N, C-alpha and C positions, 0 to 999 in steps of 0.2 A: 159397671153399670152400662147397659146398652141404651143409647140414645138415638132416636129417629128425628132428624130435622127435616122439615118440609116447607117449601116455598110455592110460589106461583105455578112453577112448572109441574107441580103435582097435579093442581086443579086442571091446567091445560092439558095434560096427559090423560086425564079422565074424561076429556072432551068438553070441559066447561069453559065458556068463553070469558075468562076473567082477566085479561091482560089489560093494561092501560089503553092499548090501541083499540080494543074492543070496546071499552068504555068511552073513548073519544069518538068513535063511530056510531054510538048509541043515540037515541032520541033524547035520553036524559041528558047527555052533555050537549047536544045541539040546542036543547031549550036554553041553557045557560049562555050559550053564544048569542042566541036570538034576544036574550034579555040584556045583552051587552055586559055580561060579567067580564070585566077586564083581564082577569087571570085566566078564564077559559078562553077568551079570545086569544091570548098570548100563546097558550098551548095548542090552540087549533092552527095557528099560523106556522108553528114548529112542526106539527104533525103533517100539514100540507107540503112543507119543504122537504121533509125526510121520510114521509110515509110511515113514522114512528116517533114516539116520544116517550121519554122516561120522565114522568111528571115529577117524582121525588127528587131527581137531580135538576130538573128545571126550576123548581121552586127557589132554588138558590140564585140561578141566574135572573128570575123574575124579580126577586127581592133586590138585586143589585140595580137592574135596570129601572125599577120605579121608585128608587130612593129619593125622598124629599118631594115626592109628587103627592098631591093632595087626592088620594084614592082610598076607596073604601076596602083596602086590602084584606082585612080580617074577615070582614062580611063575605068577600069574594070567596076566600079560602074556605069558610065555613059553609057556603053554599056548594061548593065542589065537594067537600067532605060528604055532606048529606046526599048529594046526587049521586056519588060513588056508592055509598051504602044501599041507595035505592036500586041502583043498577045491578050491583052484586046480589041483592036479594032475590031477583028475578032470575040471573044467571045461574045460581046455585041449585035451582029447582029443575033444571034440565037433566036428562037421563044420564046416568054414569056408564061409561064405557067399561064393561067388566072383561074386556079382552086387552086392556091396556096394561102397560108396565107398572103403573102406579098402583092399579088394582091387585096386580099379581105380588107386587112387593109388600103392600099393607097385609095382604092375606097370608103372605110367608112370614112376615116379621111381627106381626101385631101382638101375638102371644108370647114372643121372646123379648121384646123391647120393654124396657123399664119405664121410660118416659118417651112421649111424643112432643117435642116442641113445634108447634103450628105457627108459621108466620103469616098464614092466610086468615082471611076474616069470615070464610064460609064454613058450611057445615058439612063439607064433603067427606072428612073422616067419618063423622057420624052415620052418614048415608052408607058408606062402604060397610062400616061395623054392622049396621042394620041388616044389609044384605047378607053378610057373612054370619048373622046371628051371634055376634060378639057382644058379651053383656058387660056393663060397668066400665066402658071405655074412657068415661070421664075421670076415672081414678088415675089414669096415667097421662092424660091429654092436658096440654096447657096452651091457651091462646096467648102468644107473646105480644101481640098488637092488637088485642080485643076481638070482638065478633060482630057480626051484623045483627045477631039476636040479642046481644047485650047492649046493643047501640052505643057502644063504646071503643069504636076503632081508633086506633092511634096511627096517624097519617102525617107525615112530614119529613124533615131532613134530621141529621145527626148532628150532635153537638159540634163537630169540627167543621160543618158547613159554614161557609163565610157569608152569612146573611148580609143584606145591604144595610140594615138599619136595626139598631137594637129594640126598636119598637116592633119589629117583625118576630120578636121572641116566640110568638104563637106558632110559628112555622116548626119549631123544634119538637121532635116527638117527645122529648123529656118534660116538655111544657104541659102536655096532657095529664090531667089529674089521675088518669088510670094507669099511667107509665110505672113500670117497676113492680107490678103486681106479682110477676114470676121473674126473679133474677136468675137466668140461665148460667150466667158466669159462675155462680157459686157450685152449680152442679158439675162444671167441666173439671176434669182431673186427668192424670195420666193412665189411670186404669180404664177409662172410658172406652167404649167401642162406639164410633160415631158414624151413623149412617145419614148421608146428605142426599136428599132427593129432591131436584127441582128447585133449589136454593143456590144462588151464585155466591153466597157468603160475601157479598161485595160491599162496596163503600157506604151504601146507604144503611147498611146494618153492621159497620166495621167495629162498633163499641161491644158488640156481642162476641165477635170471633178473633179479633186482631191479636190480643194478648195470649190467648190460647195457642193459636196457630203459631205464633212466634215462639212460645215456649216449647211447643213440639219439635222445633227445629234445633233447639238448644240441648235438651235433655237426651241422654243416651239410653232412654228406656223406651221401647217401642210401644206406641199406641196404635189402634186399629182405625183406619178410615176407610168408608165405602163411599165413593163418588158415583152418583148416578147423573149423567149430563146428556145434552142434546147435541149431537154432532161434533166435529172437529172444533167448530168456532165455540161451542160450550166449554169443551175441554180447555182451549186456548185462554178464554177468558177467565176460567177458575184458576189456571196456574199464574196468569198475571196477577191475580189477587193475592194468591198464596205467597209469590215472590215479593210482592209489595210488603204483605204483613210480617215477612221473616227477614226483611231488609237486604234482600238479594240472596238469601240463603236457601233457595229452592232445593239445591243438591243435598243439604243437610236435612232439610224435612223429608225428602223422599228416602233418604238413607236410614233415618232414625226411626221411621214408622212404618207399619205394614200397610200398603195402599193397594184397595182393590178398586178397579176402575171399570165402569159399564156405560157405553155410549148408545145402549139401545132404547133409550126413551124417546 
């Protein structure tokens, strides 16, 4: 089975401003700060310090920081989630860059892949399919974390995240009632050919990838991986993740599998 996994780097490569940084710089987010949403204020401070913030990772730090404080944390969180949906609903309507690597790869692979696991909330895959006049794309497409149209986005942290208080359980992705509609772990096996475009396979989504990547470092049967990443820093971060998932067995992973790498996105 040939599987295409796409993350936010896919949308960004298409020219859509869908990063957390874009969201934090938007009027939608600024309205939350103006309304004294405590969680938004925290993210805004982190962004001002670093000119960048990974909201999913910072949710854990925020939970620890405000432990035992009398704040409307769940209301704050739900306001941010709704604001993010509203922002992305506007962002996804911008023109698609048809000269981008993302457009090229989808055009090349869309008829060949059996399944598209989409970690984005946007309709970008369907917009590209419409441009290419490809029918019935929904038969092979799966939103892993929900969609804007479905108003069911799954936003939060992994189970392993050390939240500050058990009352903050709503921060975990698996808390969401829509979680688990598509169990991609059941689709992974050693016969798969995996194409990863614009997804870091990182810690915030480790539950989907860690066991499979580790097993591919142990089995002496070659699987195929195609990694599309952005620059040397992108490659470095991805290899750090693979090294972590394989418990320091990066050499075995590279030796036991066919790896195609492309840094042109």
